[in-house]
PQR file with spaces between the fields and no chain letter, atoms N, CA, C, O and H, PARSE charges and radii, in Angstrom:
ATOM       1  N    MET     1      -0.021   -8.989   -8.848 -0.4000 1.5000
ATOM       2  CA   MET     1      -0.623   -9.555   -7.424 -0.0000 2.0000
ATOM       3  C    MET     1       0.393   -9.982   -6.495  0.5500 1.7000
ATOM       4  O    MET     1       0.021   -9.843   -5.330 -0.5500 1.4000
ATOM       5  N    THR     2       1.904  -10.599   -6.665 -0.4000 1.5000
ATOM       6  CA   THR     2       2.300  -11.525   -6.407 -0.0000 2.0000
ATOM       7  C    THR     2       3.056   -9.832   -5.156  0.5500 1.7000
ATOM       8  O    THR     2       3.583   -9.932   -4.048 -0.5500 1.4000
ATOM       9  H    THR     2       2.206  -10.712   -7.611  0.4000 1.0000
ATOM      10  N    VAL     3       2.841   -8.830   -5.783 -0.4000 1.5000
ATOM      11  CA   VAL     3       4.011   -7.663   -5.513 -0.0000 2.0000
ATOM      12  C    VAL     3       3.460   -7.166   -4.730  0.5500 1.7000
ATOM      13  O    VAL     3       4.026   -6.840   -3.686 -0.5500 1.4000
ATOM      14  H    VAL     3       2.413   -8.750   -6.683  0.4000 1.0000
ATOM      15  N    ALA     4       1.496   -6.808   -5.064 -0.4000 1.5000
ATOM      16  CA   ALA     4       0.777   -6.522   -4.432 -0.0000 2.0000
ATOM      17  C    ALA     4       0.995   -7.415   -2.076  0.5500 1.7000
ATOM      18  O    ALA     4       1.132   -7.020   -0.918 -0.5500 1.4000
ATOM      19  H    ALA     4       1.037   -7.073   -5.912  0.4000 1.0000
ATOM      20  N    PHE     5       0.863   -8.688   -2.897 -0.4000 1.5000
ATOM      21  CA   PHE     5       0.871   -9.568   -1.734 -0.0000 2.0000
ATOM      22  C    PHE     5       2.105   -9.432   -0.747  0.5500 1.7000
ATOM      23  O    PHE     5       2.259   -9.152    0.442 -0.5500 1.4000
ATOM      24  H    PHE     5       0.752   -9.008   -3.837  0.4000 1.0000
ATOM      25  N    CYS     6       2.894   -9.766   -1.810 -0.4000 1.5000
ATOM      26  CA   CYS     6       3.865   -9.508   -0.660 -0.0000 2.0000
ATOM      27  C    CYS     6       3.968   -7.951    0.214  0.5500 1.7000
ATOM      28  O    CYS     6       4.103   -7.913    1.437 -0.5500 1.4000
ATOM      29  H    CYS     6       2.768   -9.994   -2.775  0.4000 1.0000
ATOM      30  N    GLN     7       3.887   -6.829   -0.577 -0.4000 1.5000
ATOM      31  CA   GLN     7       3.955   -5.915    0.181 -0.0000 2.0000
ATOM      32  C    GLN     7       2.394   -5.371    1.424  0.5500 1.7000
ATOM      33  O    GLN     7       2.438   -4.561    2.349 -0.5500 1.4000
ATOM      34  H    GLN     7       3.778   -6.860   -1.570  0.4000 1.0000
ATOM      35  N    GLU     8       1.465   -6.013    1.040 -0.4000 1.5000
ATOM      36  CA   GLU     8       0.651   -6.313    1.991 -0.0000 2.0000
ATOM      37  C    GLU     8       0.594   -7.508    3.397  0.5500 1.7000
ATOM      38  O    GLU     8      -0.257   -7.623    4.279 -0.5500 1.4000
ATOM      39  H    GLU     8       1.430   -6.671    0.288  0.4000 1.0000
ATOM      40  N    VAL     9       1.940   -8.328    3.139 -0.4000 1.5000
ATOM      41  CA   VAL     9       1.800   -8.653    4.013 -0.0000 2.0000
ATOM      42  C    VAL     9       3.829   -9.184    4.278  0.5500 1.7000
ATOM      43  O    VAL     9       4.266  -10.334    4.301 -0.5500 1.4000
ATOM      44  H    VAL     9       2.631   -8.234    2.422  0.4000 1.0000
ATOM      45  N    GLY    10       4.797   -7.609    4.466 -0.4000 1.5000
ATOM      46  CA   GLY    10       5.782   -7.202    4.763 -0.0000 2.0000
ATOM      47  C    GLY    10       7.135   -8.148    4.303  0.5500 1.7000
ATOM      48  O    GLY    10       8.293   -8.158    4.719 -0.5500 1.4000
ATOM      49  H    GLY    10       4.442   -6.674    4.447  0.4000 1.0000
ATOM      50  N    ALA    11       6.409   -8.963    3.209 -0.4000 1.5000
ATOM      51  CA   ALA    11       7.788  -10.166    2.692 -0.0000 2.0000
ATOM      52  C    ALA    11       8.771   -8.542    2.310  0.5500 1.7000
ATOM      53  O    ALA    11       8.439   -7.407    1.967 -0.5500 1.4000
ATOM      54  H    ALA    11       5.468   -8.955    2.871  0.4000 1.0000
ATOM      55  N    LEU    12       9.976   -9.176    2.577 -0.4000 1.5000
ATOM      56  CA   LEU    12      11.058   -8.888    2.356 -0.0000 2.0000
ATOM      57  C    LEU    12      11.787   -9.467    0.768  0.5500 1.7000
ATOM      58  O    LEU    12      12.706   -9.019    0.083 -0.5500 1.4000
ATOM      59  H    LEU    12      10.246  -10.098    2.855  0.4000 1.0000
ATOM      60  N    ALA    13      11.158  -10.286    0.662 -0.4000 1.5000
ATOM      61  CA   ALA    13      11.281  -11.217   -0.670 -0.0000 2.0000
ATOM      62  C    ALA    13      10.880  -12.370   -1.051  0.5500 1.7000
ATOM      63  O    ALA    13      10.287  -13.059   -0.221 -0.5500 1.4000
ATOM      64  H    ALA    13      10.411  -10.650    1.218  0.4000 1.0000
ATOM      65  N    VAL    14      11.120  -12.951   -2.568 -0.4000 1.5000
ATOM      66  CA   VAL    14      10.544  -14.454   -2.357 -0.0000 2.0000
ATOM      67  C    VAL    14      11.729  -15.613   -2.709  0.5500 1.7000
ATOM      68  O    VAL    14      12.009  -15.720   -3.902 -0.5500 1.4000
ATOM      69  H    VAL    14      11.601  -12.391   -3.242  0.4000 1.0000
ATOM      70  N    GLU    15      12.306  -16.319   -1.936 -0.4000 1.5000
ATOM      71  CA   GLU    15      13.057  -16.993   -2.914 -0.0000 2.0000
ATOM      72  C    GLU    15      12.578  -18.120   -3.892  0.5500 1.7000
ATOM      73  O    GLU    15      11.941  -19.043   -3.383 -0.5500 1.4000
ATOM      74  H    GLU    15      12.078  -16.232   -0.966  0.4000 1.0000
ATOM      75  N    VAL    16      12.811  -18.145   -5.221 -0.4000 1.5000
ATOM      76  CA   VAL    16      12.218  -19.225   -5.871 -0.0000 2.0000
ATOM      77  C    VAL    16      12.863  -20.897   -5.586  0.5500 1.7000
ATOM      78  O    VAL    16      14.061  -21.131   -5.745 -0.5500 1.4000
ATOM      79  H    VAL    16      13.328  -17.396   -5.635  0.4000 1.0000
ATOM      80  N    SER    17      11.903  -21.934   -5.164 -0.4000 1.5000
ATOM      81  CA   SER    17      12.369  -23.069   -4.928 -0.0000 2.0000
ATOM      82  C    SER    17      11.907  -24.104   -6.285  0.5500 1.7000
ATOM      83  O    SER    17      12.939  -23.819   -6.893 -0.5500 1.4000
ATOM      84  H    SER    17      10.930  -21.744   -5.034  0.4000 1.0000
ATOM      85  N    GLY    18      11.480  -24.686   -6.863 -0.4000 1.5000
ATOM      86  CA   GLY    18      11.045  -24.532   -8.421 -0.0000 2.0000
ATOM      87  C    GLY    18       9.937  -24.340   -8.602  0.5500 1.7000
ATOM      88  O    GLY    18       9.097  -23.656   -8.018 -0.5500 1.4000
ATOM      89  H    GLY    18      10.643  -24.918   -6.369  0.4000 1.0000
ATOM      90  N    GLU    19       9.910  -25.397  -10.030 -0.4000 1.5000
ATOM      91  CA   GLU    19       8.768  -24.665  -10.537 -0.0000 2.0000
ATOM      92  C    GLU    19       7.918  -25.941  -10.812  0.5500 1.7000
ATOM      93  O    GLU    19       8.495  -27.025  -10.895 -0.5500 1.4000
ATOM      94  H    GLU    19      10.593  -25.952  -10.505  0.4000 1.0000
ATOM      95  N    VAL    20       5.836  -25.803  -11.035 -0.4000 1.5000
ATOM      96  CA   VAL    20       5.274  -26.698  -10.144 -0.0000 2.0000
ATOM      97  C    VAL    20       4.439  -27.368  -11.740  0.5500 1.7000
ATOM      98  O    VAL    20       3.711  -28.352  -11.872 -0.5500 1.4000
ATOM      99  H    VAL    20       5.367  -24.922  -10.968  0.4000 1.0000
ATOM     100  N    LEU    21       4.978  -26.243  -12.882 -0.4000 1.5000
ATOM     101  CA   LEU    21       4.340  -26.227  -14.265 -0.0000 2.0000
ATOM     102  C    LEU    21       4.703  -25.116  -14.690  0.5500 1.7000
ATOM     103  O    LEU    21       4.795  -24.049  -14.082 -0.5500 1.4000
ATOM     104  H    LEU    21       5.569  -25.444  -12.775  0.4000 1.0000
ATOM     105  N    PRO    22       4.952  -25.409  -15.947 -0.5600 1.5000
ATOM     106  CA   PRO    22       6.170  -24.099  -16.944  0.2800 2.0000
ATOM     107  C    PRO    22       5.580  -23.037  -16.444  0.5500 1.7000
ATOM     108  O    PRO    22       4.371  -23.029  -16.209 -0.5500 1.4000
ATOM     109  N    LEU    23       6.383  -21.996  -16.217 -0.4000 1.5000
ATOM     110  CA   LEU    23       5.861  -20.741  -15.771 -0.0000 2.0000
ATOM     111  C    LEU    23       5.203  -20.168  -14.381  0.5500 1.7000
ATOM     112  O    LEU    23       5.041  -19.001  -14.022 -0.5500 1.4000
ATOM     113  H    LEU    23       7.365  -22.003  -16.408  0.4000 1.0000
ATOM     114  N    ALA    24       4.928  -21.228  -13.821 -0.4000 1.5000
ATOM     115  CA   ALA    24       4.182  -21.300  -12.765 -0.0000 2.0000
ATOM     116  C    ALA    24       5.394  -21.998  -11.562  0.5500 1.7000
ATOM     117  O    ALA    24       5.816  -23.150  -11.455 -0.5500 1.4000
ATOM     118  H    ALA    24       5.059  -22.175  -14.113  0.4000 1.0000
ATOM     119  N    ALA    25       5.646  -20.975  -10.912 -0.4000 1.5000
ATOM     120  CA   ALA    25       6.881  -21.345   -9.774 -0.0000 2.0000
ATOM     121  C    ALA    25       6.442  -21.456   -8.449  0.5500 1.7000
ATOM     122  O    ALA    25       5.650  -20.620   -8.014 -0.5500 1.4000
ATOM     123  H    ALA    25       5.304  -20.040  -10.999  0.4000 1.0000
ATOM     124  N    SER    26       6.841  -22.358   -7.760 -0.4000 1.5000
ATOM     125  CA   SER    26       7.292  -22.469   -6.286 -0.0000 2.0000
ATOM     126  C    SER    26       7.858  -21.388   -5.740  0.5500 1.7000
ATOM     127  O    SER    26       8.702  -20.853   -6.458 -0.5500 1.4000
ATOM     128  H    SER    26       7.484  -23.037   -8.113  0.4000 1.0000
ATOM     129  N    ARG    27       7.616  -20.783   -4.455 -0.4000 1.5000
ATOM     130  CA   ARG    27       8.662  -19.608   -3.778 -0.0000 2.0000
ATOM     131  C    ARG    27       8.016  -19.955   -2.617  0.5500 1.7000
ATOM     132  O    ARG    27       6.886  -20.365   -2.351 -0.5500 1.4000
ATOM     133  H    ARG    27       6.930  -21.218   -3.872  0.4000 1.0000
ATOM     134  N    THR    28       9.119  -19.660   -1.918 -0.4000 1.5000
ATOM     135  CA   THR    28       9.152  -19.288    0.154 -0.0000 2.0000
ATOM     136  C    THR    28       9.166  -17.818    0.003  0.5500 1.7000
ATOM     137  O    THR    28       9.848  -17.093   -0.721 -0.5500 1.4000
ATOM     138  H    THR    28      10.037  -19.326   -2.134  0.4000 1.0000
ATOM     139  N    LEU    29       7.953  -17.479    1.137 -0.4000 1.5000
ATOM     140  CA   LEU    29       8.272  -15.625    1.345 -0.0000 2.0000
ATOM     141  C    LEU    29       9.718  -15.733    2.571  0.5500 1.7000
ATOM     142  O    LEU    29       9.966  -16.899    2.877 -0.5500 1.4000
ATOM     143  H    LEU    29       7.398  -18.067    1.725  0.4000 1.0000
ATOM     144  N    VAL    30      10.192  -15.179    2.923 -0.4000 1.5000
ATOM     145  CA   VAL    30      10.933  -14.217    3.243 -0.0000 2.0000
ATOM     146  C    VAL    30      10.677  -12.915    4.004  0.5500 1.7000
ATOM     147  O    VAL    30      10.406  -11.892    3.375 -0.5500 1.4000
ATOM     148  H    VAL    30       9.991  -14.232    2.674  0.4000 1.0000
ATOM     149  N    GLY    31      10.779  -12.925    5.756 -0.4000 1.5000
ATOM     150  CA   GLY    31      10.233  -12.181    5.859 -0.0000 2.0000
ATOM     151  C    GLY    31       8.733  -11.864    5.871  0.5500 1.7000
ATOM     152  O    GLY    31       7.835  -12.210    5.103 -0.5500 1.4000
ATOM     153  H    GLY    31      10.999  -13.757    6.266  0.4000 1.0000
ATOM     154  N    GLY    32       8.733  -10.885    7.288 -0.4000 1.5000
ATOM     155  CA   GLY    32       7.159  -10.893    7.650 -0.0000 2.0000
ATOM     156  C    GLY    32       6.383  -11.608    7.981  0.5500 1.7000
ATOM     157  O    GLY    32       6.756  -12.718    8.362 -0.5500 1.4000
ATOM     158  H    GLY    32       9.462  -10.605    7.912  0.4000 1.0000
ATOM     159  N    ASP    33       4.850  -11.244    7.975 -0.4000 1.5000
ATOM     160  CA   ASP    33       3.618  -11.982    9.113 -0.0000 2.0000
ATOM     161  C    ASP    33       3.986  -13.372    8.676  0.5500 1.7000
ATOM     162  O    ASP    33       3.740  -14.296    9.451 -0.5500 1.4000
ATOM     163  H    ASP    33       4.547  -10.343    7.665  0.4000 1.0000
ATOM     164  N    PHE    34       4.883  -13.760    6.825 -0.4000 1.5000
ATOM     165  CA   PHE    34       4.094  -15.093    6.820 -0.0000 2.0000
ATOM     166  C    PHE    34       5.562  -15.759    5.962  0.5500 1.7000
ATOM     167  O    PHE    34       5.748  -16.503    4.999 -0.5500 1.4000
ATOM     168  H    PHE    34       5.082  -13.009    6.196  0.4000 1.0000
ATOM     169  N    ASP    35       6.383  -15.038    6.899 -0.4000 1.5000
ATOM     170  CA   ASP    35       7.557  -15.741    7.098 -0.0000 2.0000
ATOM     171  C    ASP    35       7.917  -17.221    6.570  0.5500 1.7000
ATOM     172  O    ASP    35       7.568  -18.021    7.438 -0.5500 1.4000
ATOM     173  H    ASP    35       6.232  -14.434    7.682  0.4000 1.0000
ATOM     174  N    GLY    36       8.627  -18.034    5.191 -0.4000 1.5000
ATOM     175  CA   GLY    36       9.143  -19.558    5.213 -0.0000 2.0000
ATOM     176  C    GLY    36       7.239  -19.927    4.616  0.5500 1.7000
ATOM     177  O    GLY    36       6.828  -21.087    4.567 -0.5500 1.4000
ATOM     178  H    GLY    36       8.910  -17.384    4.486  0.4000 1.0000
ATOM     179  N    LEU    37       6.443  -18.850    4.277 -0.4000 1.5000
ATOM     180  CA   LEU    37       5.149  -19.780    3.521 -0.0000 2.0000
ATOM     181  C    LEU    37       5.384  -19.568    2.279  0.5500 1.7000
ATOM     182  O    LEU    37       5.865  -18.703    1.548 -0.5500 1.4000
ATOM     183  H    LEU    37       6.776  -17.908    4.318  0.4000 1.0000
ATOM     184  N    LYS    38       4.609  -21.262    2.200 -0.4000 1.5000
ATOM     185  CA   LYS    38       5.446  -21.601    0.735 -0.0000 2.0000
ATOM     186  C    LYS    38       4.081  -21.305   -0.341  0.5500 1.7000
ATOM     187  O    LYS    38       3.051  -21.968   -0.217 -0.5500 1.4000
ATOM     188  H    LYS    38       4.218  -21.965    2.794  0.4000 1.0000
ATOM     189  N    ILE    39       4.187  -20.503   -1.126 -0.4000 1.5000
ATOM     190  CA   ILE    39       3.056  -20.042   -2.603 -0.0000 2.0000
ATOM     191  C    ILE    39       3.776  -20.855   -3.773  0.5500 1.7000
ATOM     192  O    ILE    39       4.780  -21.559   -3.884 -0.5500 1.4000
ATOM     193  H    ILE    39       5.023  -19.964   -1.226  0.4000 1.0000
ATOM     194  N    VAL    40       2.734  -20.389   -4.598 -0.4000 1.5000
ATOM     195  CA   VAL    40       2.907  -21.024   -5.979 -0.0000 2.0000
ATOM     196  C    VAL    40       2.374  -19.537   -6.783  0.5500 1.7000
ATOM     197  O    VAL    40       1.413  -18.916   -6.329 -0.5500 1.4000
ATOM     198  H    VAL    40       1.918  -19.817   -4.508  0.4000 1.0000
ATOM     199  N    THR    41       3.242  -18.989   -8.218 -0.4000 1.5000
ATOM     200  CA   THR    41       3.446  -17.532   -8.862 -0.0000 2.0000
ATOM     201  C    THR    41       3.155  -17.918   -9.737  0.5500 1.7000
ATOM     202  O    THR    41       3.966  -18.475  -10.478 -0.5500 1.4000
ATOM     203  H    THR    41       4.023  -19.493   -8.587  0.4000 1.0000
ATOM     204  N    LYS    42       0.996  -17.709  -10.240 -0.4000 1.5000
ATOM     205  CA   LYS    42       1.586  -18.144  -11.860 -0.0000 2.0000
ATOM     206  C    LYS    42       0.631  -17.365  -13.428  0.5500 1.7000
ATOM     207  O    LYS    42      -0.550  -17.621  -13.659 -0.5500 1.4000
ATOM     208  H    LYS    42       0.338  -17.256   -9.638  0.4000 1.0000
ATOM     209  N    GLY    43       1.050  -16.915  -13.849 -0.4000 1.5000
ATOM     210  CA   GLY    43       0.266  -15.948  -14.479 -0.0000 2.0000
ATOM     211  C    GLY    43      -1.210  -16.432  -15.033  0.5500 1.7000
ATOM     212  O    GLY    43      -1.401  -17.645  -15.125 -0.5500 1.4000
ATOM     213  H    GLY    43       2.010  -16.707  -13.661  0.4000 1.0000
ATOM     214  N    GLY    44      -2.031  -15.713  -15.323 -0.4000 1.5000
ATOM     215  CA   GLY    44      -3.024  -15.746  -15.390 -0.0000 2.0000
ATOM     216  C    GLY    44      -3.592  -16.498  -17.298  0.5500 1.7000
ATOM     217  O    GLY    44      -4.538  -17.149  -17.740 -0.5500 1.4000
ATOM     218  H    GLY    44      -1.876  -14.728  -15.248  0.4000 1.0000
ATOM     219  N    LEU    45      -2.962  -16.188  -17.571 -0.4000 1.5000
ATOM     220  CA   LEU    45      -2.930  -16.860  -18.810 -0.0000 2.0000
ATOM     221  C    LEU    45      -2.148  -18.324  -19.444  0.5500 1.7000
ATOM     222  O    LEU    45      -2.493  -18.998  -20.415 -0.5500 1.4000
ATOM     223  H    LEU    45      -2.193  -15.658  -17.212  0.4000 1.0000
ATOM     224  N    VAL    46      -1.150  -18.493  -18.643 -0.4000 1.5000
ATOM     225  CA   VAL    46      -0.563  -19.778  -18.442 -0.0000 2.0000
ATOM     226  C    VAL    46      -1.325  -21.230  -18.174  0.5500 1.7000
ATOM     227  O    VAL    46      -2.299  -21.283  -17.423 -0.5500 1.4000
ATOM     228  H    VAL    46      -0.870  -17.946  -17.855  0.4000 1.0000
ATOM     229  N    GLY    47      -0.903  -22.172  -18.718 -0.4000 1.5000
ATOM     230  CA   GLY    47      -1.538  -23.263  -18.864 -0.0000 2.0000
ATOM     231  C    GLY    47      -3.198  -23.827  -19.480  0.5500 1.7000
ATOM     232  O    GLY    47      -3.494  -23.779  -20.673 -0.5500 1.4000
ATOM     233  H    GLY    47      -0.112  -22.129  -19.328  0.4000 1.0000
ATOM     234  N    ASN    48      -3.993  -24.264  -18.555 -0.4000 1.5000
ATOM     235  CA   ASN    48      -4.809  -25.403  -19.082 -0.0000 2.0000
ATOM     236  C    ASN    48      -6.018  -25.459  -17.644  0.5500 1.7000
ATOM     237  O    ASN    48      -5.840  -25.162  -16.463 -0.5500 1.4000
ATOM     238  H    ASN    48      -3.752  -24.302  -17.585  0.4000 1.0000
ATOM     239  N    THR    49      -6.874  -25.815  -18.146 -0.4000 1.5000
ATOM     240  CA   THR    49      -8.056  -25.700  -17.084 -0.0000 2.0000
ATOM     241  C    THR    49      -7.843  -26.338  -15.623  0.5500 1.7000
ATOM     242  O    THR    49      -8.407  -26.002  -14.582 -0.5500 1.4000
ATOM     243  H    THR    49      -7.019  -26.057  -19.106  0.4000 1.0000
ATOM     244  N    GLU    50      -6.754  -27.477  -15.842 -0.4000 1.5000
ATOM     245  CA   GLU    50      -6.046  -28.346  -15.011 -0.0000 2.0000
ATOM     246  C    GLU    50      -5.169  -27.378  -13.895  0.5500 1.7000
ATOM     247  O    GLU    50      -5.199  -27.435  -12.665 -0.5500 1.4000
ATOM     248  H    GLU    50      -6.295  -27.750  -16.688  0.4000 1.0000
ATOM     249  N    SER    51      -4.394  -26.489  -14.769 -0.4000 1.5000
ATOM     250  CA   SER    51      -3.135  -25.630  -14.010 -0.0000 2.0000
ATOM     251  C    SER    51      -3.677  -25.328  -12.175  0.5500 1.7000
ATOM     252  O    SER    51      -3.322  -25.706  -11.059 -0.5500 1.4000
ATOM     253  H    SER    51      -4.369  -26.443  -15.768  0.4000 1.0000
ATOM     254  N    ALA    52      -4.547  -24.576  -12.676 -0.4000 1.5000
ATOM     255  CA   ALA    52      -4.910  -23.792  -10.888 -0.0000 2.0000
ATOM     256  C    ALA    52      -5.067  -25.454   -9.977  0.5500 1.7000
ATOM     257  O    ALA    52      -4.595  -25.830   -8.904 -0.5500 1.4000
ATOM     258  H    ALA    52      -4.835  -24.269  -13.583  0.4000 1.0000
ATOM     259  N    ALA    53      -5.627  -25.887  -10.626 -0.4000 1.5000
ATOM     260  CA   ALA    53      -5.639  -27.256   -9.388 -0.0000 2.0000
ATOM     261  C    ALA    53      -3.948  -27.859   -9.295  0.5500 1.7000
ATOM     262  O    ALA    53      -3.825  -28.507   -8.255 -0.5500 1.4000
ATOM     263  H    ALA    53      -6.010  -25.581  -11.497  0.4000 1.0000
ATOM     264  N    LYS    54      -3.018  -27.822   -9.874 -0.4000 1.5000
ATOM     265  CA   LYS    54      -1.979  -28.966   -9.843 -0.0000 2.0000
ATOM     266  C    LYS    54      -1.167  -27.617   -8.754  0.5500 1.7000
ATOM     267  O    LYS    54      -0.816  -27.936   -7.618 -0.5500 1.4000
ATOM     268  H    LYS    54      -3.119  -27.296  -10.718  0.4000 1.0000
ATOM     269  N    CYS    55      -0.994  -26.476   -9.152 -0.4000 1.5000
ATOM     270  CA   CYS    55      -0.837  -25.303   -8.524 -0.0000 2.0000
ATOM     271  C    CYS    55      -1.522  -25.253   -6.466  0.5500 1.7000
ATOM     272  O    CYS    55      -1.319  -24.388   -5.614 -0.5500 1.4000
ATOM     273  H    CYS    55      -1.279  -26.217  -10.075  0.4000 1.0000
ATOM     274  N    VAL    56      -1.991  -26.036   -6.413 -0.4000 1.5000
ATOM     275  CA   VAL    56      -2.971  -26.300   -4.925 -0.0000 2.0000
ATOM     276  C    VAL    56      -2.575  -27.076   -4.724  0.5500 1.7000
ATOM     277  O    VAL    56      -1.730  -27.044   -3.830 -0.5500 1.4000
ATOM     278  H    VAL    56      -2.156  -26.738   -7.106  0.4000 1.0000
ATOM     279  N    GLU    57      -3.009  -28.950   -5.690 -0.4000 1.5000
ATOM     280  CA   GLU    57      -2.090  -29.767   -5.202 -0.0000 2.0000
ATOM     281  C    GLU    57      -0.519  -29.822   -4.889  0.5500 1.7000
ATOM     282  O    GLU    57      -0.030  -30.543   -4.019 -0.5500 1.4000
ATOM     283  H    GLU    57      -3.696  -28.976   -6.416  0.4000 1.0000
ATOM     284  N    PHE    58      -0.009  -29.209   -5.481 -0.4000 1.5000
ATOM     285  CA   PHE    58       1.514  -29.120   -4.577 -0.0000 2.0000
ATOM     286  C    PHE    58       1.820  -28.393   -3.123  0.5500 1.7000
ATOM     287  O    PHE    58       2.719  -28.672   -2.329 -0.5500 1.4000
ATOM     288  H    PHE    58      -0.406  -28.624   -6.188  0.4000 1.0000
ATOM     289  N    LEU    59       0.676  -27.255   -3.001 -0.4000 1.5000
ATOM     290  CA   LEU    59       0.767  -26.718   -2.151 -0.0000 2.0000
ATOM     291  C    LEU    59       0.254  -28.096   -1.052  0.5500 1.7000
ATOM     292  O    LEU    59       1.036  -28.558   -0.221 -0.5500 1.4000
ATOM     293  H    LEU    59      -0.055  -27.029   -3.645  0.4000 1.0000
ATOM     294  N    LEU    60      -0.677  -28.437   -1.168 -0.4000 1.5000
ATOM     295  CA   LEU    60      -1.508  -29.315   -0.043 -0.0000 2.0000
ATOM     296  C    LEU    60      -0.642  -30.435    0.461  0.5500 1.7000
ATOM     297  O    LEU    60      -0.643  -30.852    1.619 -0.5500 1.4000
ATOM     298  H    LEU    60      -1.313  -28.061   -1.843  0.4000 1.0000
ATOM     299  N    LYS    61       0.248  -30.967   -0.735 -0.4000 1.5000
ATOM     300  CA   LYS    61       1.511  -32.082   -0.034 -0.0000 2.0000
ATOM     301  C    LYS    61       2.628  -31.583    0.952  0.5500 1.7000
ATOM     302  O    LYS    61       3.457  -32.375    1.398 -0.5500 1.4000
ATOM     303  H    LYS    61       0.248  -30.628   -1.676  0.4000 1.0000
């Protein structure tokens, strides 16, 4: 999903900037339409029922 998103917006790379939760990384898009945009990548089976909400909260800070 992350690769498809980056291709769609023309990002050249993603820079890892930290970890929100175990196996959920905060990243910054490099290049393309959304250069500098902060994103979080998390595998679908990673975490518990609160994990997605914690990732969104992290982005809203």
